[in-house]
C-alpha positions in Angstrom: -0.1 0.0 0.0 1.2 3.4 -0.9 0.8 6.2 1.5 -1.0 9.1 -0.2 -0.4 12.5 1.1 -2.4 15.6 0.2 -0.7 18.2 -1.9 -0.1 21.6 -0.6 -3.0 23.0 -2.6 -5.5 20.7 -0.9 -4.6 21.5 2.7 -6.5 24.5 4.2 -4.9 26.2 7.0 -6.9 27.7 9.9 -6.8 31.4 9.5 -5.0 33.3 12.3 -8.1 35.6 12.9 -10.4 32.6 13.8 -9.4 32.8 17.4 -10.1 36.5 17.6 -13.5 35.9 15.9 -14.4 33.2 18.5 -13.3 35.5 21.4 -15.4 38.3 19.9 -18.5 36.1 19.7 -18.0 34.7 23.2 -17.7 38.4 24.5 -20.9 39.3 22.7 -22.7 36.4 24.3 -21.3 37.3 27.6 -22.4 40.9 27.5 -25.9 39.8 26.2 -26.2 37.6 29.2 -25.2 40.4 31.5 -27.6 42.7 29.9 -30.5 40.3 30.4 -29.5 39.7 34.1 -29.4 43.5 34.6 -32.8 44.0 33.0 -34.3 41.4 35.4 -32.8 43.2 38.4 -34.1 46.6 37.2 -37.5 45.1 36.7 -37.5 43.6 40.3 -36.3 46.9 41.9 -38.9 48.8 39.9 -41.7 46.6 41.2 -40.4 47.1 44.8 -40.3 50.9 44.2 -43.9 50.9 42.9 -45.0 49.1 46.0 -43.2 51.4 48.2 -44.9 54.5 46.5 -48.2 52.7 46.9 -47.5 52.1 50.7 -46.5 55.9 51.1 -49.7 56.9 49.3 -51.8 54.7 51.6 -50.1 56.1 54.6 -50.7 59.7 53.4 -54.3 58.8 52.9 -54.5 57.2 56.4 -52.9 60.3 58.0 -55.3 62.6 56.3 -58.3 60.5 57.4 -56.9 60.4 61.0 -56.5 64.1 61.0 -60.1 64.6 59.7 -61.3 62.3 62.5 -59.4 64.1 65.0 -60.8 67.4 63.8 -64.3 66.0 63.9 -63.9 64.7 67.5 -62.4 67.9 68.6 -65.4 69.7 67.0 -67.8 67.5 68.8 -66.0 68.0 72.2 -66.2 71.7 71.7 -69.7 72.1 70.6 -71.3 68.9 71.9 -73.3 68.7 68.6 -73.8 65.4 67.0 -73.4 67.0 63.6 -69.7 67.8 64.2 -69.0 64.1 64.8 -70.4 63.0 61.4 -67.0 63.3 59.5 -65.2 61.4 62.4 -67.7 58.3 62.3 -67.5 58.3 58.4 -63.8 58.2 58.4 -63.6 55.6 61.1 -65.9 53.3 59.1 -63.9 53.9 55.8 -60.7 53.2 57.6 -62.0 50.0 59.1 -63.3 48.8 55.8 -59.8 48.7 54.0 -57.1 47.7 56.6 -55.5 45.4 54.1 -54.5 48.4 51.8 -52.1 49.5 54.7 -50.3 46.1 55.1 -47.1 45.3 53.4 
């Protein structure tokens, strides 16, 4: 049996830039993965921030209701008129109806 060797024209050498190309593709994949990871972190932080703003709005609303109830009670104590206590009882009922709104 004769040993057949390919001629120089049949052999294709691997280009020198192939390693650089593979490294660039790997870098692009890595940065894409990091971008997706950062997007999910941003999304989660945004949801937590929205929840915090809703809680602050609920606390502000509760504070306003408590101030109105206090004003109504003070008016009732000063005048002894049941009409003055009407806003106080209305706010008390409304605050009792939705306590889950103020829980985290």
